[in-house]
C-alpha positions in Angstrom: 13.5 7.0 -41.1 17.6 7.4 -40.4 20.0 9.5 -42.5 21.4 6.2 -44.0 18.0 4.9 -44.6 16.8 8.4 -46.6 19.6 8.2 -48.8 19.3 4.6 -49.5 16.0 5.7 -51.4 16.2 5.4 -55.0 14.1 8.4 -55.5 16.0 10.4 -53.5 19.4 10.0 -55.7 16.9 10.7 -58.5 15.8 13.8 -57.2 19.4 14.9 -56.3 20.4 14.1 -59.8 17.9 16.5 -60.8 19.0 19.5 -58.7 22.3 19.1 -59.2 21.9 18.9 -63.3 19.6 21.7 -62.9 22.2 23.9 -61.0 24.8 22.4 -63.5 23.0 23.7 -66.4 22.2 27.3 -65.1 25.9 27.8 -64.1 26.9 26.7 -67.6 24.3 29.0 -69.2 25.7 31.8 -67.6 29.3 31.4 -68.6 28.3 30.3 -72.5 25.2 31.9 -73.8 26.0 35.7 -73.2 29.0 35.0 -75.8 28.8 36.6 -78.8 25.2 37.4 -78.7 23.1 40.4 -78.5 22.3 41.3 -74.8 18.6 41.0 -75.4 18.9 37.5 -76.9 21.3 36.1 -74.1 18.6 37.4 -71.6 16.0 35.4 -73.4 17.8 32.7 -73.5 19.4 32.8 -69.7 15.3 33.6 -68.3 14.2 30.2 -70.4 17.0 28.1 -68.9 16.6 29.5 -65.7 12.8 28.8 -65.4 12.9 25.6 -67.7 16.7 24.2 -67.1 16.6 20.7 -68.5 14.1 21.3 -71.4 15.3 24.9 -71.8 19.0 23.7 -72.3 17.8 21.1 -74.9 15.9 24.0 -76.8 19.3 25.9 -76.9 21.3 23.1 -78.1 18.8 22.8 -81.1 18.2 26.4 -81.9 21.0 28.2 -79.9 23.4 28.6 -82.9 22.8 30.5 -86.1 26.1 28.9 -87.6 25.7 26.8 -90.9 28.7 24.7 -90.6 32.3 25.3 -91.4 32.2 24.2 -95.0 29.3 26.7 -95.8 31.6 29.6 -94.2 34.3 28.6 -96.3 32.6 28.1 -99.6 31.2 31.8 -98.8 34.2 33.2 -98.2 36.1 31.4 -101.4 33.0 33.0 -103.5 33.5 36.2 -101.8 37.0 36.5 -102.7 36.6 35.8 -106.1 34.0 38.5 -106.1 36.3 40.7 -105.1 39.3 39.7 -107.4 36.9 40.8 -110.2 34.9 43.7 -108.7 37.8 45.2 -106.8 39.0 47.7 -109.4 35.7 49.1 -110.2 34.9 52.6 -109.2 32.0 53.5 -106.9 29.8 55.3 -109.0 27.9 57.2 -106.6 27.5 60.3 -108.9 28.1 64.0 -107.9 24.2 64.4 -107.3 24.4 62.0 -104.2 24.2 63.1 -100.6 27.5 62.8 -99.0 26.8 60.0 -96.7 26.0 57.8 -99.3 29.8 57.3 -100.1 30.4 55.8 -96.8 26.8 53.3 -97.3 28.2 52.1 -100.6 31.5 51.7 -98.9 29.9 49.4 -96.1 27.9 47.5 -98.5 31.0 46.9 -100.5 32.8 45.8 -97.7 30.5 43.4 -96.1 28.8 41.8 -99.4 31.9 42.5 -101.4 29.9 43.8 -104.3 30.2 47.3 -105.5 27.8 49.8 -106.5 27.2 50.1 -110.5 25.7 52.4 -112.8 23.4 52.2 -115.7 20.8 50.1 -114.7 17.2 50.2 -116.3 14.9 49.2 -113.7 10.9 48.5 -113.4 8.7 48.1 -110.8 6.5 45.0 -110.9 3.7 45.3 -108.2 1.1 43.1 -109.8 1.6 39.5 -108.7 0.4 37.5 -111.7 2.1 40.0 -114.0 5.3 39.7 -112.3 5.5 35.8 -112.8 4.7 36.5 -116.5 7.3 39.0 -117.1 9.7 36.3 -115.8 8.3 33.4 -118.0 9.0 36.1 -121.0 12.2 36.7 -120.0 12.8 33.0 -119.8 11.5 32.3 -123.1 14.2 34.4 -124.5 17.1 32.9 -122.9 19.9 32.0 -125.2 22.4 30.4 -122.7 21.4 30.1 -119.1 18.6 30.8 -116.5 18.9 30.9 -112.6 15.8 30.8 -110.6 16.0 31.0 -106.7 13.2 31.0 -104.6 12.5 30.8 -100.7 9.2 28.8 -101.9 8.4 27.1 -105.0 5.2 25.6 -106.0 4.1 24.3 -109.6 0.2 25.8 -109.9 -1.8 27.7 -112.2 -0.2 30.9 -111.2 3.8 29.7 -111.4 2.9 27.3 -114.2 4.1 29.9 -117.2 7.5 30.2 -115.5 8.6 26.6 -114.7 7.3 25.5 -118.2 9.3 28.5 -119.9 12.3 26.9 -117.9 11.1 23.5 -118.8 11.3 24.5 -122.6 14.4 26.3 -122.2 16.2 23.4 -120.7 14.7 21.3 -123.7 16.4 23.5 -126.0 19.7 23.5 -124.5 19.9 26.3 -122.4 21.2 25.6 -118.7 18.5 25.9 -116.3 19.4 25.8 -112.6 16.6 25.9 -109.8 17.1 26.4 -105.9 14.4 26.4 -103.3 14.6 26.6 -99.7 14.1 22.7 -98.7 11.6 23.3 -95.6 10.2 26.3 -96.9 8.8 24.6 -100.0 8.0 21.5 -98.2 5.3 23.2 -96.0 3.3 24.4 -99.0 0.6 21.9 -100.3 2.0 20.1 -103.7 5.4 19.7 -102.8 5.5 16.4 -104.1 4.2 16.9 -107.3 6.3 19.8 -107.6 9.3 17.4 -107.5 7.7 14.8 -109.9 7.1 17.3 -112.4 10.8 18.7 -112.0 12.1 15.3 -112.5 10.2 14.9 -115.4 12.2 18.1 -117.1 15.6 18.7 -118.1 15.6 21.3 -115.2 18.7 21.3 -113.2 17.2 21.4 -109.2 18.2 21.7 -105.5 16.6 22.1 -102.0 18.7 24.4 -100.1 19.4 23.8 -96.5 18.1 20.5 -96.6 17.6 18.6 -93.5 18.1 15.4 -94.2 19.7 13.5 -90.8 20.0 10.2 -92.4 22.1 11.6 -95.4 24.3 13.1 -92.5 22.5 17.1 -93.4 21.3 18.5 -90.5 21.7 21.9 -88.9 19.3 24.2 -86.6 16.1 23.4 -88.5 15.0 26.9 -88.8 17.5 28.2 -90.5 16.1 29.3 -94.4 17.2 30.7 -97.7 14.9 33.4 -97.9 16.0 35.1 -101.4 13.7 35.7 -104.4 15.9 35.9 -107.6 16.1 35.2 -111.5 18.8 35.8 -113.6 18.5 35.4 -117.6 21.4 35.0 -119.4 23.1 37.8 -117.4 21.1 40.5 -118.9 17.6 40.6 -117.2 17.1 39.9 -113.6 14.3 39.9 -111.1 14.3 40.2 -107.2 11.8 41.3 -104.5 9.9 39.9 -101.8 7.5 37.4 -103.9 7.7 33.6 -103.6 7.1 30.9 -106.5 3.5 30.2 -105.4 0.0 31.1 -106.0 -1.2 34.5 -104.4 -2.8 32.1 -101.8 0.1 29.8 -101.2 -2.0 26.7 -102.4 -3.9 26.5 -99.0 -7.8 26.0 -98.7 -8.0 28.0 -95.4 -6.4 31.1 -97.2 -8.7 30.6 -100.3 -11.9 30.6 -97.8 -10.8 33.8 -96.0 -10.0 35.5 -99.5 -6.6 35.9 -98.3 -3.6 36.5 -100.9 -0.1 37.9 -100.4 0.5 41.3 -101.9 4.1 41.4 -103.3 6.5 43.9 -105.0 9.3 42.7 -107.4 11.7 44.8 -109.6 12.8 44.0 -113.2 16.7 45.0 -113.9 18.6 45.2 -116.9 22.4 46.0 -116.5 25.8 45.5 -114.7 23.5 44.8 -111.4 22.3 41.7 -112.9 25.7 39.8 -112.7 25.7 40.8 -108.9 22.4 39.1 -108.6 24.0 36.1 -110.5 27.0 36.3 -108.0 24.5 35.8 -105.3 22.9 32.8 -106.9 26.3 31.4 -107.8 27.2 31.3 -104.5 24.3 29.5 -103.2 24.6 26.7 -106.0 28.1 26.1 -104.8 27.0 25.8 -101.2 24.4 23.3 -102.1 25.9 21.3 -104.9 29.8 22.1 -104.9 29.7 23.2 -108.6 31.2 26.8 -109.2 30.0 28.4 -112.2 31.2 32.2 -113.7 29.2 35.0 -113.4 29.2 36.7 -116.7 29.8 40.6 -117.7 26.6 42.3 -118.6 25.6 42.7 -122.4 22.7 44.9 -123.4 19.8 42.7 -124.7 18.3 43.6 -128.1 15.0 44.5 -127.0 13.9 46.3 -123.7 10.4 45.6 -122.2 8.1 47.5 -119.9 8.7 51.6 -118.7 11.9 51.1 -117.0 13.8 54.1 -114.9 16.9 54.3 -116.9 20.5 54.7 -115.8 19.8 53.7 -112.1 22.8 53.1 -109.7 22.5 50.0 -107.6 24.1 47.8 -105.3 23.2 44.5 -104.2 23.6 43.4 -100.5 23.8 39.8 -99.6 23.0 38.8 -95.9 22.7 35.8 -93.8 24.0 33.3 -91.3 26.8 32.7 -94.0 27.8 36.5 -92.8 28.6 37.4 -89.4 28.2 40.8 -89.9 24.5 41.1 -90.3 24.6 43.1 -93.4 21.1 43.8 -94.0 20.8 45.5 -90.5 23.8 47.5 -90.7 22.5 48.7 -94.2 18.7 49.5 -92.7 20.3 51.5 -89.6 22.9 53.4 -91.4 20.3 54.6 -93.8 17.4 55.5 -91.2 20.1 57.3 -89.1 21.2 59.4 -92.3 17.8 60.3 -93.5 17.1 64.2 -93.7 13.3 64.6 -94.2 11.5 61.4 -94.6 11.4 57.6 -94.1 8.8 55.3 -95.8 8.9 51.7 -94.4 7.0 48.5 -95.7 7.7 45.5 -93.7 5.2 42.4 -93.3 7.3 41.3 -90.0 8.5 44.2 -88.3 10.2 42.9 -85.1 13.4 45.0 -84.6 16.3 44.6 -82.4 17.3 47.4 -80.2 19.7 49.0 -82.9 16.9 49.4 -85.5 13.9 50.1 -82.9 16.5 53.0 -81.7 17.3 54.1 -85.2 13.5 54.5 -86.3 12.4 56.2 -82.7 15.1 58.4 -83.0 14.7 59.4 -86.5 11.1 60.2 -85.5 12.4 61.9 -82.3 14.4 64.4 -84.1 11.6 65.4 -86.7 11.9 62.8 -89.4 8.5 62.0 -90.8 8.1 58.3 -90.9 5.6 56.1 -92.0 5.3 52.2 -91.4 3.1 50.0 -93.3 2.2 46.4 -92.1 -0.9 44.2 -92.5 -4.0 44.5 -90.2 -3.8 40.9 -89.4 -0.5 38.9 -89.5 -0.7 35.7 -91.0 1.8 34.3 -88.2 0.4 34.3 -84.6 3.5 34.4 -82.8 5.3 37.0 -84.9 2.1 39.2 -85.5 1.9 39.5 -81.8 5.8 40.2 -81.2 5.2 42.9 -83.7 2.4 44.4 -82.0 4.3 44.9 -78.7 6.3 47.7 -80.6 3.6 49.6 -81.5 3.2 51.7 -78.5 6.8 52.5 -78.8 6.7 53.4 -82.0 3.1 55.6 -82.0 4.9 57.3 -78.8 8.0 58.5 -80.9 5.8 60.0 -83.8 5.9 57.1 -86.1 2.7 56.6 -88.4 1.6 53.4 -88.5 -0.6 52.1 -91.7 -2.6 48.7 -91.5 -3.2 47.1 -95.0 -6.5 46.0 -94.7 -7.5 42.2 -94.0 -7.8 39.7 -95.5 -4.8 40.8 -97.7 -1.6 40.2 -96.4 1.2 42.9 -97.3 4.3 41.0 -97.8 6.3 43.6 -99.7 9.5 44.3 -98.3 11.3 47.8 -99.1 11.9 51.5 -97.7 12.6 55.1 -99.5 14.9 57.6 -97.7 14.2 61.1 -98.6 14.2 61.3 -102.1 17.6 59.7 -102.2 17.7 55.8 -101.5 15.2 52.9 -102.3 16.1 49.6 -101.0 13.9 46.6 -102.1 14.3 42.7 -101.4 13.5 39.7 -99.4 14.3 40.9 -96.1 11.9 41.6 -93.7 12.6 44.1 -90.5 13.0 41.4 -87.9 15.3 39.4 -86.1 14.8 36.5 -88.4 15.9 38.1 -91.4 19.0 39.5 -89.8 20.2 36.4 -88.1 18.7 33.5 -89.7 17.3 34.1 -93.1 19.8 34.2 -96.0 18.4 37.3 -97.8 19.4 39.7 -100.8 18.7 43.3 -101.1 18.5 45.8 -103.8 19.7 49.7 -102.9 18.9 51.9 -105.6 19.8 55.3 -105.9 18.4 58.7 -107.5 15.0 60.5 -107.4 13.4 58.8 -110.2 13.5 55.4 -108.6 12.5 56.7 -105.2 9.6 58.3 -107.1 8.4 55.3 -108.8 8.6 53.2 -105.2 6.5 56.5 -103.9 3.8 55.8 -106.0 3.5 52.4 -104.6 3.6 53.8 -101.0 1.0 56.1 -102.1 -1.3 53.3 -103.4 -1.2 51.5 -100.2 -1.7 54.7 -98.0 -4.9 55.1 -100.1 -6.7 51.6 -98.9 -4.7 51.6 -95.6 -6.1 52.6 -92.1 -3.9 54.6 -89.7 -3.5 53.3 -86.3 -3.4 56.0 -83.6 -1.9 55.6 -80.2 -5.7 56.6 -78.6 -7.1 53.1 -80.4 -4.0 51.5 -79.7 -4.3 52.3 -75.8 -7.4 50.4 -75.7 -6.1 47.3 -76.5 -6.9 44.3 -74.0 -4.7 43.6 -71.3 -5.0 39.9 -72.4 -3.5 40.9 -75.8 -0.8 43.1 -74.2 0.1 40.1 -72.1 0.3 38.0 -75.2 2.3 40.1 -77.2 4.8 40.6 -74.7 5.3 36.9 -74.3 5.9 36.7 -78.0 8.3 39.5 -78.1 10.6 37.6 -75.7 10.1 34.4 -78.1 11.3 36.6 -80.8 14.6 37.4 -79.2 15.8 33.4 -79.1 17.8 33.5 -81.8 
């Protein structure tokens, strides 16, 4: 075959086009992907495109950007400006008994999230799954003016019915009741259509967050989520933490067959910090509906319930793709580096980036007592294996790892630093929560509230099994291989 005949073959031109496309995509990737990304994330994307140029670049176009759109960023800036205007003159009430480093942590949070540290809060820990929902329902039944409810997952079932029915009753008597839930997060739970039908039969105003509706022009990176969980009643009572609005087995028959239930932790708050939780909700409602509501100052209720820790200084820290500063990650690493004696971490998904991993292992190597509570068996295959890939480095540094027994899933998200700081919220310690999820964290200062959270940690420790380096070293090579592959995929943010 002559040279001319060779190039006249149609398959030759197709092959050359594929080769040239591969080469062009690799060159483009080298100059585009590293920009404004962490080195590990950039390298993971580059590796994918080098191995699979055309499909890899397609995946990058779909999942490579964590931006939520110019409009949402503009709305976030507008809400932050309004918050700063109202809160800018409030004193940062750190207290004379607080360690010196906390002043800078509070200032960091204030600059990142626009919300100040406020004193005079009563905080009640709610570790019981069903009781926490009942407590929310009781608060809603006492509502006089408005109820704001926001959950990543919302389902109407036997466990959540008391709260949703209380919301419907409140709306019927003229209370303004607003509900937000993540579109894809809730849609993945059985009974989603029933939820929407039931809500449509009430006077509750409700909207899905970050909806994926291409036919209506609403489309973005599909794995961006609003992962927040919070309730505000009349600006007087608030709830925040890790729990979704669904029954403990997430309405999935397989979970029920296995006896798998989620273990959560919420806090009930009365005090000025409730207005900060409300500001987070108001911002999310504005982003989804274009309706901007005011945030009222705190007015003490006539009757307090439970056994709260009183006069707690609190600061709400929102984070998510609407912020470019990874507020939760900066708070977590700053506190871990500041610890002097003890750190206790609880996270169902511990998949740290380099900065958090170095903070934790450095603290252990400088003699800080560190413990990490995780689930024995993860409910998510990829995340569970990615998390397992970090255990050796943690154990070798001196971190003690405690695994909550299966079939339960330890889904609570909180940590304590010395006797000074407790943090609880919706944020996992993983790359998804730092870069892709909207989260909300509550930082609380003082030995009394730390002591309350320590009692929860003590209860975990009693039933957990400690993982040793010797035991982990026996892990089969096939599982270590899967761990490392899943670790790589976790970096594709």
